[in-house]
N, CA, C and O atoms as CSV, one atom per row, in Angstrom:
chain,resi,resn,atom,element,x,y,z
A,1,MET,N,N,0.852,-1.187,0.000
A,1,MET,CA,C,0.000,0.000,0.000
A,1,MET,C,C,0.889,1.239,0.000
A,1,MET,O,O,1.851,1.328,0.763
A,2,ASP,N,N,0.561,2.170,-0.846
A,2,ASP,CA,C,1.325,3.410,-0.980
A,2,ASP,C,C,0.999,4.350,0.183
A,2,ASP,O,O,-0.133,4.810,0.328
A,3,LYS,N,N,1.994,4.620,0.990
A,3,LYS,CA,C,1.815,5.472,2.175
A,3,LYS,C,C,1.370,6.889,1.790
A,3,LYS,O,O,0.597,7.517,2.514
A,4,LYS,N,N,1.858,7.386,0.653
A,4,LYS,CA,C,1.487,8.731,0.205
A,4,LYS,C,C,-0.011,8.814,-0.110
A,4,LYS,O,O,-0.654,9.820,0.191
A,5,VAL,N,N,-0.566,7.756,-0.716
A,5,VAL,CA,C,-2.001,7.721,-1.012
A,5,VAL,C,C,-2.800,7.803,0.290
A,5,VAL,O,O,-3.751,8.577,0.394
A,6,ILE,N,N,-2.408,7.006,1.275
A,6,ILE,CA,C,-3.111,7.009,2.560
A,6,ILE,C,C,-2.991,8.371,3.241
A,6,ILE,O,O,-3.976,8.886,3.770
A,7,GLU,N,N,-1.798,8.956,3.232
A,7,GLU,CA,C,-1.607,10.279,3.845
A,7,GLU,C,C,-2.461,11.339,3.154
A,7,GLU,O,O,-3.035,12.203,3.817
A,8,THR,N,N,-2.547,11.275,1.836
A,8,THR,CA,C,-3.367,12.234,1.084
A,8,THR,C,C,-4.836,12.070,1.445
A,8,THR,O,O,-5.540,13.054,1.670
A,9,ILE,N,N,-5.295,10.823,1.498
A,9,ILE,CA,C,-6.689,10.555,1.866
A,9,ILE,C,C,-6.979,11.092,3.269
A,9,ILE,O,O,-7.983,11.772,3.479
A,10,HIS,N,N,-6.105,10.788,4.224
A,10,HIS,CA,C,-6.312,11.260,5.601
A,10,HIS,C,C,-6.360,12.783,5.638
A,10,HIS,O,O,-7.215,13.364,6.307
A,11,ALA,N,N,-5.451,13.424,4.925
A,11,ALA,CA,C,-5.396,14.892,4.940
A,11,ALA,C,C,-6.702,15.501,4.440
A,11,ALA,O,O,-7.228,16.422,5.065
A,12,PHE,N,N,-7.238,14.997,3.313
A,12,PHE,CA,C,-8.460,15.629,2.820
A,12,PHE,C,C,-9.693,15.235,3.635
A,12,PHE,O,O,-10.655,16.001,3.698
A,13,LEU,N,N,-9.682,14.061,4.257
A,13,LEU,CA,C,-10.812,13.704,5.116
A,13,LEU,C,C,-10.858,14.594,6.351
A,13,LEU,O,O,-11.930,15.034,6.765
A,14,VAL,N,N,-9.699,14.857,6.935
A,14,VAL,CA,C,-9.629,15.717,8.118
A,14,VAL,C,C,-9.980,17.158,7.745
A,14,VAL,O,O,-10.745,17.821,8.446
A,15,GLU,N,N,-9.414,17.632,6.638
A,15,GLU,CA,C,-9.611,19.028,6.247
A,15,GLU,C,C,-10.993,19.290,5.649
A,15,GLU,O,O,-11.697,20.198,6.089
A,16,GLU,N,N,-11.378,18.505,4.656
A,16,GLU,CA,C,-12.626,18.760,3.921
A,16,GLU,C,C,-13.872,18.247,4.647
A,16,GLU,O,O,-14.933,18.866,4.579
A,17,PHE,N,N,-13.737,17.116,5.340
A,17,PHE,CA,C,-14.897,16.485,5.957
A,17,PHE,C,C,-14.895,16.569,7.480
A,17,PHE,O,O,-15.783,16.035,8.145
A,18,GLU,N,N,-13.875,17.252,8.025
A,18,GLU,CA,C,-13.777,17.507,9.458
A,18,GLU,C,C,-13.892,16.231,10.300
A,18,GLU,O,O,-14.579,16.197,11.321
A,19,VAL,N,N,-13.202,15.191,9.843
A,19,VAL,CA,C,-13.175,13.924,10.568
A,19,VAL,C,C,-12.008,13.965,11.547
A,19,VAL,O,O,-10.902,14.370,11.187
A,20,ALA,N,N,-12.257,13.548,12.777
A,20,ALA,CA,C,-11.181,13.480,13.767
A,20,ALA,C,C,-10.186,12.410,13.316
A,20,ALA,O,O,-10.584,11.282,13.026
A,21,PRO,N,N,-8.897,12.752,13.255
A,21,PRO,CA,C,-7.887,11.805,12.762
A,21,PRO,C,C,-7.910,10.453,13.469
A,21,PRO,O,O,-7.654,9.424,12.843
A,22,GLU,N,N,-8.213,10.444,14.762
A,22,GLU,CA,C,-8.216,9.181,15.503
A,22,GLU,C,C,-9.372,8.254,15.102
A,22,GLU,O,O,-9.347,7.065,15.419
A,23,LYS,N,N,-10.378,8.788,14.411
A,23,LYS,CA,C,-11.504,7.963,13.953
A,23,LYS,C,C,-11.194,7.242,12.641
A,23,LYS,O,O,-11.914,6.322,12.252
A,24,ILE,N,N,-10.129,7.657,11.963
A,24,ILE,CA,C,-9.777,7.048,10.680
A,24,ILE,C,C,-8.861,5.857,10.935
A,24,ILE,O,O,-7.681,6.014,11.246
A,25,ALA,N,N,-9.428,4.671,10.798
A,25,ALA,CA,C,-8.674,3.429,11.004
A,25,ALA,C,C,-9.023,2.478,9.862
A,25,ALA,O,O,-10.153,2.491,9.375
A,26,PRO,N,N,-8.070,1.653,9.430
A,26,PRO,CA,C,-8.328,0.756,8.290
A,26,PRO,C,C,-9.590,-0.091,8.435
A,26,PRO,O,O,-10.299,-0.316,7.454
A,27,GLU,N,N,-9.878,-0.562,9.646
A,27,GLU,CA,C,-11.032,-1.446,9.840
A,27,GLU,C,C,-12.337,-0.698,10.109
A,27,GLU,O,O,-13.397,-1.322,10.164
A,28,ALA,N,N,-12.282,0.624,10.279
A,28,ALA,CA,C,-13.481,1.416,10.573
A,28,ALA,C,C,-14.394,1.493,9.350
A,28,ALA,O,O,-13.930,1.493,8.209
A,29,ASN,N,N,-15.701,1.559,9.612
A,29,ASN,CA,C,-16.683,1.674,8.543
A,29,ASN,C,C,-16.640,3.092,7.972
A,29,ASN,O,O,-16.825,4.067,8.699
A,30,LEU,N,N,-16.397,3.194,6.684
A,30,LEU,CA,C,-16.243,4.495,6.020
A,30,LEU,C,C,-17.509,5.339,6.131
A,30,LEU,O,O,-17.450,6.495,6.550
A,31,ARG,N,N,-18.649,4.767,5.759
A,31,ARG,CA,C,-19.910,5.534,5.762
A,31,ARG,C,C,-20.289,6.012,7.161
A,31,ARG,O,O,-20.684,7.163,7.351
A,32,GLU,N,N,-20.163,5.107,8.141
A,32,GLU,CA,C,-20.533,5.475,9.514
A,32,GLU,C,C,-19.588,6.520,10.086
A,32,GLU,O,O,-20.030,7.469,10.735
A,33,THR,N,N,-18.301,6.355,9.851
A,33,THR,CA,C,-17.312,7.278,10.408
A,33,THR,C,C,-17.459,8.669,9.812
A,33,THR,O,O,-17.386,9.671,10.522
A,34,LEU,N,N,-17.670,8.722,8.490
A,34,LEU,CA,C,-17.780,10.022,7.824
A,34,LEU,C,C,-19.188,10.597,7.883
A,34,LEU,O,O,-19.380,11.783,7.614
A,35,ALA,N,N,-20.180,9.773,8.233
A,35,ALA,CA,C,-21.590,10.189,8.267
A,35,ALA,C,C,-21.970,10.907,6.972
A,35,ALA,O,O,-22.473,12.031,6.987
A,36,LEU,N,N,-21.714,10.225,5.850
A,36,LEU,CA,C,-21.927,10.836,4.537
A,36,LEU,C,C,-23.385,10.789,4.100
A,36,LEU,O,O,-24.053,9.761,4.207
A,37,ASP,N,N,-23.865,11.935,3.602
A,37,ASP,CA,C,-25.154,11.932,2.914
A,37,ASP,C,C,-24.852,12.002,1.418
A,37,ASP,O,O,-23.685,12.009,1.026
A,38,SER,N,N,-25.877,12.053,0.587
A,38,SER,CA,C,-25.642,11.988,-0.863
A,38,SER,C,C,-24.816,13.180,-1.371
A,38,SER,O,O,-24.014,13.022,-2.292
A,39,LEU,N,N,-25.000,14.346,-0.794
A,39,LEU,CA,C,-24.198,15.503,-1.211
A,39,LEU,C,C,-22.742,15.347,-0.798
A,39,LEU,O,O,-21.837,15.761,-1.523
A,40,ASP,N,N,-22.517,14.751,0.370
A,40,ASP,CA,C,-21.148,14.501,0.826
A,40,ASP,C,C,-20.429,13.533,-0.118
A,40,ASP,O,O,-19.235,13.682,-0.377
A,41,TYR,N,N,-21.167,12.541,-0.629
A,41,TYR,CA,C,-20.563,11.605,-1.582
A,41,TYR,C,C,-20.082,12.344,-2.823
A,41,TYR,O,O,-19.007,12.059,-3.351
A,42,ILE,N,N,-20.891,13.300,-3.285
A,42,ILE,CA,C,-20.488,14.096,-4.452
A,42,ILE,C,C,-19.219,14.873,-4.125
A,42,ILE,O,O,-18.290,14.919,-4.931
A,43,ASP,N,N,-19.179,15.481,-2.950
A,43,ASP,CA,C,-17.972,16.217,-2.525
A,43,ASP,C,C,-16.768,15.284,-2.452
A,43,ASP,O,O,-15.668,15.647,-2.869
A,44,LEU,N,N,-16.981,14.075,-1.918
A,44,LEU,CA,C,-15.896,13.111,-1.794
A,44,LEU,C,C,-15.363,12.723,-3.179
A,44,LEU,O,O,-14.152,12.630,-3.379
A,45,VAL,N,N,-16.265,12.501,-4.118
A,45,VAL,CA,C,-15.864,12.163,-5.492
A,45,VAL,C,C,-15.037,13.292,-6.101
A,45,VAL,O,O,-14.006,13.038,-6.725
A,46,VAL,N,N,-15.478,14.526,-5.927
A,46,VAL,CA,C,-14.756,15.683,-6.472
A,46,VAL,C,C,-13.357,15.773,-5.864
A,46,VAL,O,O,-12.386,16.020,-6.580
A,47,VAL,N,N,-13.249,15.576,-4.558
A,47,VAL,CA,C,-11.957,15.654,-3.879
A,47,VAL,C,C,-11.035,14.529,-4.355
A,47,VAL,O,O,-9.847,14.758,-4.584
A,48,ILE,N,N,-11.572,13.324,-4.503
A,48,ILE,CA,C,-10.761,12.204,-5.000
A,48,ILE,C,C,-10.252,12.512,-6.403
A,48,ILE,O,O,-9.066,12.357,-6.692
A,49,GLU,N,N,-11.163,12.950,-7.271
A,49,GLU,CA,C,-10.780,13.236,-8.660
A,49,GLU,C,C,-9.737,14.337,-8.739
A,49,GLU,O,O,-8.808,14.244,-9.541
A,50,SER,N,N,-9.867,15.367,-7.934
A,50,SER,CA,C,-8.901,16.470,-7.999
A,50,SER,C,C,-7.553,16.095,-7.385
A,50,SER,O,O,-6.515,16.588,-7.826
A,51,ASN,N,N,-7.560,15.229,-6.376
A,51,ASN,CA,C,-6.307,14.823,-5.732
A,51,ASN,C,C,-5.559,13.740,-6.492
A,51,ASN,O,O,-4.328,13.712,-6.500
A,52,PHE,N,N,-6.313,12.842,-7.135
A,52,PHE,CA,C,-5.671,11.677,-7.731
A,52,PHE,C,C,-5.784,11.599,-9.257
A,52,PHE,O,O,-5.128,10.765,-9.880
A,53,GLY,N,N,-6.603,12.454,-9.859
A,53,GLY,CA,C,-6.644,12.551,-11.317
A,53,GLY,C,C,-7.333,11.411,-12.044
A,53,GLY,O,O,-6.979,11.111,-13.184
A,54,PHE,N,N,-8.306,10.771,-11.418
A,54,PHE,CA,C,-9.097,9.768,-12.143
A,54,PHE,C,C,-10.574,9.979,-11.860
A,54,PHE,O,O,-10.945,10.554,-10.837
A,55,LYS,N,N,-11.412,9.511,-12.773
A,55,LYS,CA,C,-12.861,9.642,-12.637
A,55,LYS,C,C,-13.400,8.516,-11.757
A,55,LYS,O,O,-12.999,7.359,-11.884
A,56,VAL,N,N,-14.303,8.876,-10.877
A,56,VAL,CA,C,-14.929,7.916,-9.976
A,56,VAL,C,C,-16.348,7.652,-10.466
A,56,VAL,O,O,-17.097,8.580,-10.768
A,57,LYS,N,N,-16.705,6.372,-10.542
A,57,LYS,CA,C,-18.074,6.003,-10.902
A,57,LYS,C,C,-18.835,5.719,-9.608
A,57,LYS,O,O,-18.292,5.088,-8.701
A,58,PRO,N,N,-20.082,6.175,-9.512
A,58,PRO,CA,C,-20.850,5.955,-8.280
A,58,PRO,C,C,-20.908,4.482,-7.870
A,58,PRO,O,O,-20.868,4.163,-6.682
A,59,GLU,N,N,-21.001,3.590,-8.851
A,59,GLU,CA,C,-21.092,2.161,-8.513
A,59,GLU,C,C,-19.810,1.620,-7.882
A,59,GLU,O,O,-19.827,0.568,-7.243
A,60,ASP,N,N,-18.691,2.343,-8.060
A,60,ASP,CA,C,-17.431,1.923,-7.433
A,60,ASP,C,C,-17.552,1.901,-5.908
A,60,ASP,O,O,-16.878,1.121,-5.236
A,61,PHE,N,N,-18.410,2.757,-5.376
A,61,PHE,CA,C,-18.531,2.868,-3.920
A,61,PHE,C,C,-19.335,1.739,-3.290
A,61,PHE,O,O,-19.298,1.572,-2.071
A,62,THR,N,N,-20.056,0.963,-4.085
A,62,THR,CA,C,-20.890,-0.092,-3.504
A,62,THR,C,C,-20.054,-1.156,-2.796
A,62,THR,O,O,-20.516,-1.756,-1.825
A,63,ALA,N,N,-18.836,-1.395,-3.267
A,63,ALA,CA,C,-17.982,-2.416,-2.656
A,63,ALA,C,C,-17.092,-1.861,-1.541
A,63,ALA,O,O,-16.382,-2.621,-0.883
A,64,ILE,N,N,-17.124,-0.560,-1.328
A,64,ILE,CA,C,-16.264,0.052,-0.312
A,64,ILE,C,C,-17.012,0.117,1.019
A,64,ILE,O,O,-18.007,0.827,1.159
A,65,ILE,N,N,-16.506,-0.641,1.986
A,65,ILE,CA,C,-17.128,-0.669,3.312
A,65,ILE,C,C,-16.219,0.009,4.341
A,65,ILE,O,O,-16.659,0.884,5.087
A,66,THR,N,N,-14.955,-0.402,4.372
A,66,THR,CA,C,-14.021,0.113,5.375
A,66,THR,C,C,-13.039,1.112,4.741
A,66,THR,O,O,-12.982,1.263,3.521
A,67,PHE,N,N,-12.280,1.778,5.594
A,67,PHE,CA,C,-11.237,2.664,5.074
A,67,PHE,C,C,-10.210,1.869,4.285
A,67,PHE,O,O,-9.680,2.359,3.288
A,68,GLN,N,N,-9.923,0.634,4.726
A,68,GLN,CA,C,-8.977,-0.211,3.997
A,68,GLN,C,C,-9.474,-0.464,2.573
A,68,GLN,O,O,-8.688,-0.417,1.627
A,69,ASP,N,N,-10.770,-0.730,2.415
A,69,ASP,CA,C,-11.351,-0.906,1.073
A,69,ASP,C,C,-11.146,0.359,0.240
A,69,ASP,O,O,-10.813,0.300,-0.943
A,70,PHE,N,N,-11.354,1.496,0.888
A,70,PHE,CA,C,-11.207,2.788,0.217
A,70,PHE,C,C,-9.765,3.008,-0.230
A,70,PHE,O,O,-9.516,3.426,-1.361
A,71,TYR,N,N,-8.813,2.723,0.668
A,71,TYR,CA,C,-7.396,2.860,0.311
A,71,TYR,C,C,-7.057,1.974,-0.888
A,71,TYR,O,O,-6.393,2.409,-1.829
A,72,GLN,N,N,-7.524,0.725,-0.839
A,72,GLN,CA,C,-7.221,-0.212,-1.919
A,72,GLN,C,C,-7.839,0.230,-3.240
A,72,GLN,O,O,-7.222,0.100,-4.298
A,73,TYR,N,N,-9.059,0.751,-3.173
A,73,TYR,CA,C,-9.722,1.256,-4.384
A,73,TYR,C,C,-8.900,2.394,-4.999
A,73,TYR,O,O,-8.583,2.365,-6.188
A,74,VAL,N,N,-8.560,3.387,-4.188
A,74,VAL,CA,C,-7.809,4.538,-4.694
A,74,VAL,C,C,-6.443,4.090,-5.200
A,74,VAL,O,O,-6.014,4.506,-6.276
A,75,GLN,N,N,-5.762,3.248,-4.435
A,75,GLN,CA,C,-4.446,2.754,-4.840
A,75,GLN,C,C,-4.524,2.015,-6.175
A,75,GLN,O,O,-3.674,2.207,-7.045
A,76,GLY,N,N,-5.535,1.178,-6.334
A,76,GLY,CA,C,-5.707,0.439,-7.582
A,76,GLY,C,C,-5.953,1.351,-8.761
A,76,GLY,O,O,-5.407,1.142,-9.844
A,77,ARG,N,N,-6.772,2.359,-8.551
A,77,ARG,CA,C,-7.068,3.302,-9.638
A,77,ARG,C,C,-5.850,4.157,-9.983
A,77,ARG,O,O,-5.615,4.453,-11.154
A,78,VAL,N,N,-5.081,4.554,-8.980
A,78,VAL,CA,C,-3.854,5.323,-9.222
A,78,VAL,C,C,-2.871,4.475,-10.028
A,78,VAL,O,O,-2.258,4.968,-10.975
A,79,ALA,N,N,-2.720,3.212,-9.657
A,79,ALA,CA,C,-1.820,2.306,-10.382
A,79,ALA,C,C,-2.296,2.114,-11.821
A,79,ALA,O,O,-1.493,2.058,-12.753
A,80,GLN,N,N,-3.608,2.015,-11.983
A,80,GLN,CA,C,-4.191,1.855,-13.319
A,80,GLN,C,C,-3.891,3.083,-14.173
A,80,GLN,O,O,-3.562,2.955,-15.353
A,81,GLN,N,N,-4.003,4.272,-13.583
A,81,GLN,CA,C,-3.698,5.523,-14.298
A,81,GLN,C,C,-2.238,5.539,-14.775
A,81,GLN,O,O,-1.940,5.908,-15.910
A,82,LYS,N,N,-1.343,5.128,-13.874
A,82,LYS,CA,C,0.083,5.138,-14.203
A,82,LYS,C,C,0.408,4.160,-15.328
A,82,LYS,O,O,1.271,4.431,-16.163
A,83,SER,N,N,-0.290,3.017,-15.345
A,83,SER,CA,C,0.000,2.026,-16.383
A,83,SER,C,C,-0.537,2.455,-17.744
A,83,SER,O,O,-0.032,2.019,-18.779
A,84,ILE,N,N,-1.553,3.302,-17.745
A,84,ILE,CA,C,-2.122,3.794,-19.009
A,84,ILE,C,C,-1.242,4.869,-19.611
A,84,ILE,O,O,-1.046,4.918,-20.825
A,85,SER,N,N,-0.706,5.742,-18.745
A,85,SER,CA,C,0.079,6.879,-19.261
A,85,SER,C,C,1.525,6.586,-19.467
A,85,SER,O,O,2.277,7.461,-19.896
């Protein structure tokens, strides 16, 4: 797992979504911890796209339960971007 990806995710979650850093743990439930509503999901997608440079599809989030799932999703998409370019 790329430590820089995780650090970037933590930074924008704390800054943009005002999540207490101690609540962000790999096994924690992403939706419950962030208390996301549908507008927050849109904000999260925009922040991901601007930080990592790939498009997020809404259906991608259906398989994301924990922060670890989220890290793996972002890491996989970042790796996919690098292999294309």
